C-alpha positions, 0 to 999 in steps of 0.5 A: 470336137476336142482335138488334142494338141498332141495329135496336131503335133504328130500330124505336123511331124508326119507331114514334114517327114512324109514317113511314119518311121522317121516321124516316130523316131523324131517324136520318140514314140512307137510307130504303131502308136503314131499311126493309131493317133493319126487314124484317130485324128482323121476319124475325129475330123471326118476327113482323110489327111494322108495317102499311105503306101508301103513306101511313102506318105503323101498329103491329100488335098484336105491334108494340105489345107489342114496342115497350113492351119495346124502350123498357125495353131501350133505357132500361136499356142507355143507363143502364148505359152512362152509369153505366159512363162515370161510374164510369170518369171517377170521377163515380159509384160507391162509395168506401170510406174507411178512417180511424183516430181522428179521421180528418182531425180538424176538416177531416173534415166539410168534406172529406166535405161538399165531396166529396159536393157535387161527386160526388153520385152516389158512395156513401161507406162509412167504416170506423174501424180500430184501432191494429193497422192503421195503414194504415186498411184499405189493407193488407187491401184494404178501403179505396179511400182512407184517412186515414193517419199516416205513417211506415208501412213499407207499400210502393206507397202514394201519400200526400198530406199534409194537415197536420202537428201537434205530438206530445205526451207523454200522462202521468198527472196524478200524474206529475212531467212533468205539471207541465211546460209542455213537454218535450224528447225527451231527458227522456223516453227512460227512461219506459215507453211504451204503443205501438199493437199494430201490426206496422208497424216504421216506425210503432213506431219513430216513436211509440216515439222509437227514432230518438233512442235508441242502437241498443242501447237498447230502450224499455220498450213496452206494446202496446195495441189502442185509444187509449182503452185507452192512456189508461186505462193512462196514467191508472193511472200504468202507462205514458206514450205519445207521441200527436198533439196532437189526442188532447187534443181527441178523448179528454179525461181528467181523470186525464191531462195532454198535454205538448208535445214541443218537439224532435221532428218533427210527426205528419202526416195524409195522404190515401193509396191503393195504387198497384196499385189505381188508382181515379179516385175515390181521386184525386178524393177527394184533389183535393177534400181538398187543395182544402178544405185550401187553402180552410180555412186557419184550420182547418188553422192551428188544427190545426197550432198547438194550443198557440199561440206555442210557437216551439220546437216542431219540427213542420216535418219529416214522416216519409215513407210507406214507398216514397214 
């Protein structure tokens, strides 16, 4: 049996109006056509749904029972249509957000709060990824959208920068460099560095300062899995590491010092998603994030200038995501 939704809607209106003339006017159809549709419905069901007289229409017992289920069916179908339309338009559904340490730093709560306000019917799921996955879930396909730190070698990623912050050298408090107010890259190329255990060559190149070394010079690298693991290595005096400046706020440690590197490009945080998984909610999330970035200018300024007036810091140049 293949009963059309149109016939169900016609029956519902006739049952509500108890009059074919009024029902036909409400449905914007001819009364004869409406009567024929109801007769066809009764024939398909094999049951009489209406008692008809010259003046009124009443429901049969079968009609009463059928009406109750028709209301359920039509409500369910209409809700499904509305949900599908909302999801296609990017106003409903589920959004999975990947991130590394700190996500978008102090902007994060503002972005999530504003997105939830604008898209109250979207369910948000968040997951933190460690140093081995700098794509924050984009590579493996878990994340719909992610906060990432370019540069990465991953292709086919769309990335929109939120801010750029300085890089620092994280050293043991007992290290000679810990006594300096700032440091230049030429002074630190011979120190052993802890670098995240990632296979992404662009990421490793950026954080090991490889662009400042001769092609024949390889840094002494200690692979690490988490930021806290790096900090403990540094506190023990076994390595140093290059980090974004926010690490001082997010992982304070009495046995380490964070020294600004004055002559290297800064580290950007960007909202990113994969081109081959075009999701209107990802685009909407980025739009909201950029709105918040423009609105919260003081927060962004504090992120980008955590050391106050150190005019020599070169944080303006941003390394790109692979393919962007």
